[in-house]
Backbone as ProteinMPNN parsed JSONL, in Angstrom:
{"seq_chain_A": "MLRSIVSSIEFEKFQRNWSEKNSMKRFPMGRVVGREPF", "coords_chain_A": {"N_chain_A": [[0.821, -1.2, 0.004], [1.698, 1.342, 0.997], [4.017, 1.458, -0.527], [2.972, 1.654, -3.207], [1.779, 4.119, -3.123], [4.006, 5.831, -2.738], [5.347, 5.255, -5.101], [3.618, 6.186, -7.017], [3.731, 8.963, -6.424], [6.344, 9.516, -7.04], [6.224, 8.947, -9.734], [4.528, 10.951, -10.609], [6.072, 13.12, -10.096], [8.152, 12.629, -11.906], [6.726, 12.883, -14.354], [5.988, 15.572, -14.277], [8.476, 16.886, -14.274], [9.398, 15.946, -16.779], [7.41, 17.085, -18.561], [7.926, 19.8, -18.099], [10.488, 20.112, -19.105], [9.984, 19.574, -21.757], [8.274, 21.741, -22.436], [9.98, 23.804, -22.027], [11.706, 23.402, -24.141], [10.141, 24.069, -26.152], [9.193, 26.675, -25.6], [11.462, 28.526, -24.948], [12.183, 31.238, -24.094], [9.806, 32.055, -22.93], [9.667, 30.388, -20.683], [11.889, 31.117, -19.22], [11.337, 33.762, -18.684], [8.994, 33.44, -17.236], [9.996, 32.241, -14.923], [11.408, 34.207, -13.568], [11.811, 36.04, -10.563], [11.06, 38.636, -10.276]], "CA_chain_A": [[-0.045, 0.017, -0.026], [2.587, 2.57, 1.04], [4.917, 1.506, -1.731], [2.329, 2.055, -4.366], [1.655, 5.602, -2.942], [5.31, 6.456, -2.997], [5.828, 5.135, -6.57], [2.699, 7.09, -7.769], [4.137, 10.313, -6.23], [7.597, 9.644, -7.799], [5.829, 8.994, -11.161], [3.9, 12.246, -10.88], [7.188, 14.136, -10.156], [8.809, 12.433, -13.199], [5.943, 13.452, -15.469], [6.021, 17.046, -14.218], [9.686, 17.279, -14.8], [9.43, 15.755, -18.261], [6.657, 18.088, -19.337], [8.517, 21.114, -17.937], [11.58, 20.128, -20.039], [9.429, 19.707, -23.109], [7.808, 23.098, -22.592], [11.163, 24.631, -22.081], [12.314, 23.33, -25.487], [9.171, 24.773, -27.072], [9.116, 28.162, -25.261], [12.744, 28.844, -24.026], [12.147, 32.618, -23.492], [8.636, 32.144, -22.047], [9.918, 29.686, -19.395], [12.825, 31.927, -18.507], [10.668, 34.95, -18.178], [8.048, 33.089, -16.155], [10.747, 31.872, -13.692], [11.994, 35.321, -12.998], [11.155, 36.488, -9.308], [10.423, 39.91, -10.564]], "C_chain_A": [[0.876, 1.273, -0.011], [3.499, 2.626, -0.113], [4.223, 2.04, -2.95], [2.066, 3.653, -4.356], [2.919, 6.339, -3.305], [5.581, 6.385, -4.475], [4.849, 6.024, -7.373], [3.21, 8.577, -7.612], [5.383, 10.49, -7.048], [7.223, 9.681, -9.348], [5.295, 10.37, -11.543], [5.051, 13.28, -11.018], [7.961, 13.991, -11.503], [8.049, 13.006, -14.379], [6.067, 14.954, -15.414], [7.369, 17.517, -14.717], [9.837, 17.121, -16.332], [8.675, 16.723, -19.067], [7.236, 19.473, -19.201], [9.754, 21.169, -18.981], [11.103, 20.327, -21.47], [8.906, 21.115, -23.411], [8.934, 24.112, -22.675], [11.763, 24.617, -23.441], [11.392, 24.093, -26.353], [9.141, 26.235, -26.811], [10.364, 28.486, -24.299], [12.582, 30.194, -23.314], [10.975, 32.678, -22.495], [8.95, 31.475, -20.68], [10.881, 30.501, -18.61], [12.19, 33.151, -17.859], [9.734, 34.572, -17.008], [8.775, 32.686, -14.836], [11.347, 32.985, -12.985], [11.228, 35.764, -11.688], [10.447, 37.816, -9.515], [9.798, 39.942, -11.96]], "O_chain_A": [[0.813, 2.124, -0.898], [3.758, 3.7, -0.655], [4.823, 2.823, -3.688], [2.128, 4.344, -5.372], [2.916, 7.315, -4.055], [6.013, 7.378, -5.061], [5.282, 6.584, -8.381], [3.126, 9.35, -8.567], [5.515, 11.515, -7.716], [7.87, 10.383, -10.126], [5.561, 10.886, -12.629], [5.035, 14.158, -11.881], [8.359, 14.967, -12.139], [8.651, 13.554, -15.303], [6.242, 15.572, -16.464], [7.428, 18.457, -15.509], [10.316, 18.005, -17.043], [9.138, 17.175, -20.113], [7.063, 20.282, -20.112], [9.967, 22.197, -19.624], [11.669, 21.08, -22.263], [9.08, 21.618, -24.521], [8.817, 25.149, -23.33], [12.277, 25.633, -23.908], [11.87, 24.753, -27.275], [9.066, 27.005, -27.768], [10.249, 28.669, -23.087], [12.806, 30.302, -22.108], [11.087, 33.237, -21.404], [8.522, 31.977, -19.64], [10.724, 30.591, -17.392], [12.449, 33.512, -16.711], [9.676, 35.241, -15.976], [8.192, 32.795, -13.758], [11.794, 32.795, -11.854], [10.002, 35.846, -11.768], [9.366, 38.059, -8.978], [9.22, 40.954, -12.354]]}, "name": "protein", "num_of_chains": 1, "seq": "MLRSIVSSIEFEKFQRNWSEKNSMKRFPMGRVVGREPF"}
């Protein structure tokens, strides 16, 4: 039970990172501007 929860969380993290990398490739400037604190 606990292991499946942990694996699902890890999978979600992996998906988020992967989609962020893909969007960075598509919109390099947009991602940089969006990440700026100001």
